[in-house]
Backbone as CSV, one residue per row, in Angstrom:
resi,resn,N_x,N_y,N_z,CA_x,CA_y,CA_z,C_x,C_y,C_z
1,UNK,0.845,-1.190,0.000,0.000,0.000,0.000,0.886,1.249,0.000
2,UNK,0.367,2.281,-0.634,1.056,3.560,-0.696,0.128,4.625,-0.142
3,UNK,0.698,5.563,0.564,-0.084,6.588,1.241,0.258,7.967,0.697
4,UNK,-0.765,8.722,0.361,-0.615,10.147,0.076,-0.955,10.835,1.388
5,UNK,-0.110,11.753,1.806,-0.316,12.361,3.116,-0.146,13.872,3.054
6,UNK,-0.770,14.518,4.013,-0.628,15.955,4.200,-0.222,16.143,5.647
7,UNK,0.897,16.825,5.839,1.338,17.133,7.196,1.333,18.639,7.383
8,UNK,1.172,19.044,8.634,1.119,20.470,8.956,2.039,20.744,10.136
9,UNK,2.715,21.879,10.086,3.614,22.267,11.166,2.871,23.106,12.200
10,UNK,3.538,23.364,13.305,2.961,24.244,14.337,2.658,25.616,13.779
11,UNK,3.486,26.048,12.821,3.320,27.379,12.227,2.230,27.413,11.160
12,UNK,1.634,26.261,10.863,0.575,26.210,9.868,1.043,25.887,8.460
13,UNK,2.357,25.627,8.285,2.854,25.239,6.970,2.314,23.858,6.623
14,UNK,2.094,23.621,5.332,1.538,22.351,4.875,2.484,21.717,3.868
15,UNK,2.660,20.402,3.971,3.485,19.631,3.033,2.655,18.449,2.548
16,UNK,2.680,18.197,1.233,1.949,17.086,0.630,2.963,16.133,0.013
17,UNK,2.831,14.838,0.298,3.756,13.861,-0.252,3.122,12.491,-0.342
18,UNK,3.927,11.501,-0.781,3.458,10.117,-0.840,4.597,9.199,-0.430
19,UNK,4.243,8.047,0.139,5.239,7.128,0.671,4.652,5.726,0.819
20,UNK,5.517,4.756,0.972,5.057,3.400,1.274,5.122,3.118,2.776
21,UNK,5.710,4.030,3.564,5.823,3.857,5.017,5.613,5.219,5.685
22,UNK,4.380,5.511,6.016,4.044,6.836,6.546,4.741,7.126,7.867
23,UNK,4.798,6.164,8.762,5.426,6.395,10.067,6.905,6.776,9.911
24,UNK,7.634,6.021,9.086,9.046,6.314,8.848,9.213,7.678,8.180
25,UNK,8.361,7.973,7.210,8.462,9.255,6.504,8.208,10.418,7.452
26,UNK,7.224,10.286,8.337,6.937,11.345,9.306,8.122,11.540,10.251
27,UNK,8.741,10.441,10.671,9.927,10.551,11.522,11.039,11.304,10.803
28,UNK,11.212,11.054,9.512,12.239,11.764,8.738,11.918,13.242,8.616
29,UNK,10.645,13.566,8.410,10.264,14.982,8.360,10.580,15.663,9.683
30,UNK,10.254,15.019,10.776,10.447,15.631,12.098,11.891,15.637,12.574
31,UNK,12.745,14.812,11.974,14.152,14.791,12.390,15.040,15.673,11.510
32,UNK,14.445,16.389,10.567,15.221,17.296,9.735,15.857,16.647,8.523
33,UNK,15.445,15.449,8.155,16.037,14.750,7.018,15.381,15.125,5.686
34,UNK,14.378,15.980,5.728,13.705,16.445,4.517,13.967,17.936,4.373
35,UNK,14.454,18.347,3.223,14.878,19.731,3.030,13.777,20.750,3.333
36,UNK,12.577,20.527,2.808,11.504,21.505,2.996,11.024,21.566,4.441
37,UNK,10.946,20.433,5.098,10.335,20.381,6.432,11.317,20.514,7.583
38,UNK,12.612,20.593,7.303,13.580,20.615,8.407,13.569,21.919,9.199
39,UNK,12.992,22.986,8.656,12.952,24.260,9.367,12.027,24.247,10.571
40,UNK,11.029,23.379,10.546,10.075,23.310,11.660,9.868,21.842,11.994
41,UNK,10.546,21.332,13.006,10.574,19.912,13.308,9.367,19.344,14.008
42,UNK,8.252,20.023,13.978,7.064,19.512,14.654,5.916,19.386,13.655
43,UNK,5.924,18.313,12.882,4.907,18.068,11.857,3.977,16.964,12.321
44,UNK,2.710,17.058,11.952,1.751,15.999,12.263,0.837,15.785,11.056
45,UNK,0.358,14.562,10.915,-0.489,14.210,9.787,-1.885,14.783,10.008
46,UNK,-2.388,15.515,9.000,-3.738,16.063,9.086,-4.674,15.424,8.067
47,UNK,-4.111,14.674,7.097,-4.943,14.023,6.080,-4.122,12.936,5.400
48,UNK,-4.763,11.821,5.078,-4.069,10.769,4.325,-5.066,9.919,3.557
49,UNK,-4.582,9.323,2.477,-5.362,8.402,1.655,-4.442,7.252,1.269
50,UNK,-4.984,6.046,1.164,-4.176,4.879,0.801,-4.546,4.379,-0.593
51,UNK,-3.515,3.887,-1.326,-3.673,3.387,-2.684,-2.905,2.086,-2.839
52,UNK,-3.343,1.266,-3.780,-2.688,-0.016,-4.022,-1.380,0.128,-4.792
53,UNK,-1.251,1.170,-5.621,-0.037,1.331,-6.422,0.567,2.709,-6.226
54,UNK,1.883,2.801,-6.441,2.565,4.095,-6.358,2.049,5.041,-7.439
55,UNK,1.741,4.496,-8.615,1.231,5.325,-9.712,-0.050,6.045,-9.300
56,UNK,-0.974,5.317,-8.662,-2.215,5.938,-8.189,-1.923,7.011,-7.144
57,UNK,-1.011,6.708,-6.236,-0.662,7.658,-5.174,-0.030,8.922,-5.761
58,UNK,0.852,8.752,-6.739,1.513,9.910,-7.343,0.508,10.777,-8.106
59,UNK,-0.450,10.151,-8.748,-1.483,10.903,-9.463,-2.308,11.733,-8.481
60,UNK,-2.690,11.123,-7.357,-3.471,11.833,-6.345,-2.642,12.949,-5.703
61,UNK,-1.375,12.690,-5.453,-0.493,13.718,-4.886,-0.445,14.936,-5.806
62,UNK,-0.277,14.704,-7.096,-0.252,15.815,-8.057,-1.556,16.608,-8.012
63,UNK,-2.687,15.890,-7.938,-3.970,16.577,-7.898,-4.109,17.411,-6.618
64,UNK,-3.701,16.842,-5.480,-3.805,17.585,-4.223,-2.946,18.841,-4.236
65,UNK,-1.885,18.858,-5.023,-1.021,20.031,-5.129,-1.561,21.055,-6.118
66,UNK,-2.631,20.714,-6.833,-3.248,21.641,-7.790,-4.154,22.620,-7.040
67,UNK,-4.640,23.609,-7.736,-5.545,24.583,-7.125,-6.799,23.947,-6.550
68,UNK,-7.441,23.068,-7.333,-8.649,22.400,-6.850,-8.333,21.466,-5.683
69,UNK,-7.188,20.793,-5.755,-6.787,19.910,-4.670,-6.541,20.669,-3.380
70,UNK,-5.908,21.825,-3.484,-5.649,22.631,-2.287,-6.955,23.147,-1.676
71,UNK,-7.909,23.507,-2.530,-9.220,23.933,-2.021,-9.908,22.781,-1.296
72,UNK,-9.834,21.571,-1.876,-10.379,20.368,-1.247,-9.762,20.165,0.131
73,UNK,-8.442,20.317,0.218,-7.749,20.108,1.493,-8.121,21.159,2.532
74,UNK,-8.349,22.375,2.105,-8.746,23.419,3.066,-10.009,23.002,3.805
75,UNK,-10.950,22.408,3.076,-12.193,21.947,3.692,-11.920,20.767,4.613
76,UNK,-11.114,19.805,4.164,-10.843,18.608,4.952,-10.014,18.903,6.194
77,UNK,-9.036,19.781,6.075,-8.149,20.089,7.207,-8.837,20.929,8.268
78,UNK,-9.913,21.589,7.907,-10.634,22.432,8.873,-11.128,21.628,10.076
79,UNK,-11.365,20.338,9.868,-11.811,19.474,10.968,-10.654,18.631,11.473
80,UNK,-10.966,17.472,12.019,-9.924,16.584,12.525,-9.344,15.718,11.387
81,UNK,-8.224,15.053,11.618,-7.604,14.224,10.575,-8.578,13.193,9.998
82,UNK,-8.493,13.013,8.675,-9.362,12.093,7.942,-8.478,11.122,7.175
83,UNK,-8.843,9.852,7.167,-8.110,8.855,6.393,-9.074,8.201,5.411
84,UNK,-8.752,8.248,4.123,-9.570,7.613,3.099,-8.795,6.453,2.509
85,UNK,-9.499,5.474,1.972,-8.867,4.333,1.311,-9.558,4.102,-0.016
86,UNK,-8.805,3.611,-1.016,-9.403,3.356,-2.319,-10.013,1.974,-2.402
87,UNK,-9.966,1.196,-1.346,-10.532,-0.164,-1.383,-11.955,-0.194,-0.861
């Protein structure tokens, strides 16, 4: 399974990515091993979706980074974390 995820920092910054191991990836974001997220080491998952293939996950990641995708996320992030699955 592959996960598309959205993490948010204490300062309200948002990062969108995809991975096959969300827990490990989040640890890397919080330990400064990711260039974009190393400035604020306190990231938490606010949204995620699971996919069977990396191709599907990458397609969804691209869409979430688009204007319509960002608008979608604004609505979803306004509440508590949500996890969707394609199965």
